[in-house]
C-alpha positions in Angstrom: -19.0 -73.7 -46.3 -15.6 -72.2 -45.6 -13.5 -71.2 -48.6 -10.3 -73.2 -49.2 -6.9 -71.7 -48.3 -4.7 -70.8 -51.3 -0.9 -70.3 -51.1 0.1 -66.7 -51.8 3.8 -67.2 -51.4 6.4 -69.5 -49.9 10.1 -69.7 -49.1 12.4 -72.5 -47.7 13.9 -71.8 -44.3 16.1 -73.8 -41.9 13.0 -74.7 -40.0 11.0 -75.8 -43.0 8.8 -74.3 -45.7 7.4 -70.8 -44.7 4.1 -70.2 -46.4 1.6 -67.3 -46.6 -1.9 -68.5 -47.2 -5.1 -66.6 -47.9 -8.8 -67.3 -47.7 -11.2 -64.6 -48.9 -10.1 -61.0 -48.8 -8.7 -60.5 -45.2 -8.2 -64.0 -43.8 -4.5 -64.9 -43.7 -2.4 -67.6 -42.3 1.4 -68.1 -41.9 2.8 -71.6 -41.5 6.3 -73.0 -41.2 7.0 -76.7 -41.8 3.2 -77.2 -41.7 3.0 -75.6 -38.2 0.7 -72.6 -37.8 2.6 -69.5 -36.7 -0.2 -67.0 -36.7 -3.5 -66.1 -38.2 -5.1 -62.7 -39.0 -8.2 -63.7 -37.0 -6.4 -64.1 -33.6 -4.0 -61.4 -32.4 -5.4 -60.0 -29.1 -2.4 -61.1 -27.1 -0.1 -59.4 -29.6 -2.0 -56.1 -29.2 -2.0 -56.4 -25.4 1.8 -57.2 -25.4 2.6 -54.0 -27.2 0.2 -51.9 -25.3 1.5 -53.0 -21.9 5.1 -52.5 -22.9 4.7 -49.1 -24.5 2.3 -47.4 -22.0 4.9 -46.9 -19.3 7.6 -45.5 -21.7 5.5 -43.4 -24.2 6.2 -40.3 -22.2 10.0 -40.7 -22.5 11.8 -38.2 -24.8 12.2 -40.0 -28.2 11.3 -43.4 -26.8 13.2 -46.3 -28.5 11.5 -49.7 -28.7 12.8 -53.1 -29.9 10.4 -55.7 -31.2 11.5 -59.3 -31.8 9.4 -60.9 -34.4 7.4 -59.1 -37.1 4.7 -61.7 -38.0 1.8 -60.0 -39.6 2.6 -56.7 -38.0 -0.1 -56.5 -35.3 2.4 -56.1 -32.5 4.1 -53.3 -34.4 0.8 -51.6 -35.2 -0.2 -51.6 -31.6 3.1 -50.3 -30.5 3.0 -47.4 -33.0 -0.5 -46.6 -31.9 0.7 -46.1 -28.3 3.9 -44.2 -29.1 4.5 -40.5 -29.9 5.4 -39.2 -33.3 9.1 -38.9 -32.5 9.5 -42.6 -31.3 11.9 -45.0 -32.9 10.9 -48.6 -33.3 13.3 -51.3 -34.4 11.8 -54.7 -35.5 14.1 -57.7 -35.7 12.8 -60.4 -38.1 14.8 -63.4 -39.3 13.2 -63.7 -42.7 13.2 -61.0 -45.4 10.1 -62.6 -47.0 8.0 -61.8 -43.9 8.9 -58.2 -44.2 8.0 -58.2 -47.9 4.6 -59.8 -47.1 3.9 -57.1 -44.5 4.7 -54.4 -47.2 2.6 -56.3 -49.7 -0.4 -58.6 -49.3 -0.6 -58.1 -45.5 -0.2 -54.3 -45.5 -3.9 -53.7 -45.3 -4.2 -55.6 -42.0 -2.1 -52.9 -40.1 -2.5 -49.8 -42.3 1.0 -50.4 -43.6 2.7 -50.4 -40.1 6.1 -51.4 -41.6 6.1 -48.3 -43.8 5.7 -45.9 -40.8 8.7 -43.5 -40.8 9.3 -44.4 -37.1 10.1 -48.0 -38.1 13.3 -49.8 -39.0 13.0 -53.4 -39.9 16.3 -55.3 -39.4 16.8 -58.8 -40.8 18.6 -60.3 -37.8 18.2 -62.3 -34.6 16.7 -60.1 -31.8 19.2 -61.6 -29.3 22.0 -60.0 -31.3 20.4 -56.6 -31.1 19.8 -57.0 -27.3 23.4 -58.0 -26.9 24.7 -55.1 -28.9 22.6 -52.6 -26.9 23.8 -54.1 -23.6 27.4 -53.9 -24.8 27.3 -50.3 -26.2 25.0 -48.8 -23.5 24.1 -45.1 -23.4 21.9 -44.1 -26.3 22.0 -47.6 -27.8 19.7 -48.8 -25.0 16.0 -49.3 -25.5 13.0 -48.0 -23.4 11.1 -51.1 -24.2 12.0 -54.6 -25.5 9.1 -56.7 -26.7 9.6 -60.4 -27.5 6.7 -61.7 -29.6 8.2 -64.9 -31.0 6.5 -68.2 -31.8 8.3 -69.9 -29.0 8.0 -68.2 -25.6 9.6 -69.4 -22.4 8.6 -72.9 -21.5 9.7 -76.0 -19.6 12.8 -77.8 -21.1 13.7 -74.7 -23.2 17.2 -75.7 -24.3 16.6 -74.3 -27.8 15.5 -70.9 -26.6 17.8 -70.4 -23.6 19.6 -67.7 -25.6 16.4 -65.7 -25.4 15.0 -66.6 -22.0 17.8 -68.0 -19.9 19.7 -66.4 -17.1 22.4 -64.8 -19.2 19.8 -63.6 -21.8 17.7 -61.9 -19.1 20.8 -60.2 -17.6 21.6 -58.8 -21.1 18.0 -57.7 -21.5 18.3 -55.7 -18.3 21.5 -54.2 -19.4 20.0 -53.2 -22.8 17.1 -51.3 -21.1 17.2 -47.6 -20.3 16.3 -46.6 -16.8 12.6 -47.2 -16.3 12.4 -49.5 -19.3 9.9 -52.3 -19.9 10.5 -55.9 -21.0 7.5 -57.7 -22.4 7.4 -61.3 -23.4 4.7 -63.5 -25.0 4.3 -67.1 -23.7 1.7 -69.8 -24.4 1.4 -70.7 -20.7 2.8 -69.4 -17.4 6.3 -70.6 -16.8 7.4 -70.6 -13.1 11.0 -71.3 -13.9 11.1 -68.2 -16.2 9.5 -66.1 -13.5 12.3 -67.2 -11.1 14.9 -66.2 -13.6 13.3 -62.8 -14.1 13.4 -62.2 -10.4 17.0 -63.4 -10.2 17.9 -60.9 -13.0 16.5 -58.0 -10.9 13.1 -57.7 -12.6 9.7 -57.4 -11.0 6.8 -58.6 -13.3 3.1 -59.0 -13.8 1.4 -61.4 -16.1 -1.9 -61.3 -17.9 -4.1 -63.4 -20.1 -5.8 -61.0 -22.5 -9.3 -61.4 -23.7 -12.2 -63.7 -22.8 -13.0 -67.1 -24.1 -11.0 -69.3 -26.5 -7.3 -69.9 -26.2 -5.8 -67.2 -24.0 -2.0 -66.8 -24.1 0.2 -65.3 -21.4 1.8 -61.8 -21.5 4.6 -60.9 -19.1 5.5 -57.3 -18.4 8.7 -56.9 -16.5 10.5 -53.9 -15.1 13.9 -53.6 -13.4 13.4 -53.4 -9.7 14.5 -50.2 -8.1 18.3 -50.3 -7.5 18.7 -53.5 -9.5 22.2 -54.0 -10.7 22.5 -54.3 -14.5 25.0 -56.5 -16.1 28.4 -54.9 -16.4 30.5 -55.4 -19.5 27.8 -57.6 -21.1 28.9 -59.5 -24.1 27.1 -61.4 -26.8 25.3 -64.7 -26.2 26.0 -67.8 -28.2 22.9 -68.2 -30.3 20.7 -71.2 -30.0 18.1 -72.4 -32.4 17.3 -69.4 -34.6 13.5 -69.2 -34.2 12.6 -65.6 -34.4 9.4 -65.2 -36.4 6.3 -63.8 -35.0 3.7 -66.4 -34.4 0.0 -67.4 -33.9 
């Protein structure tokens, strides 16, 4: 008989009550407004997302990586495992409480990934950091941008256009250093998103990591050779601020 879940901590957010629940020693669950964001037992797509994004840039001198969504820290852990000791990783997370959970009750799941000296956790919308990097250019650019949010690109995506729409993808391209990688988690393939990637100058591949059970989609995109990056890119008007890691 399965043990019951107990609430470890909770906080009100604009999207509803954010809760951390625990069952046994290492079984955790994060919910928001009653909706499951992620569990500690299912994170293979998060690991694959980070591995695919970091592999092509790990040889860059002092690689800079941006991760949107902290969640339980599995994406961050996988990124750190694939990056050199001089890498710099910025994690954009909307809720300070999630960062505190990753430093506290969840730390053991990732060997304290958020405490790694290569990591900076910023309580902000990842779209803002992408916009800033695109505007500033130069050393502000990232070698990899990883979007591991609980809403990926999908049909009828008005609420997340500021992350996955035409203007957002143009900014992502402008925020990447030459040879950079853009990795995006999605529940299912999205042909409209794929067309927008191509229109923004990206080539891409997609994978469904693992075998059996629910298999989510991972996109890995690179700027096509000679692709024109957005000039004078400015900031995007934010849409619905859903930026937590999920699953």
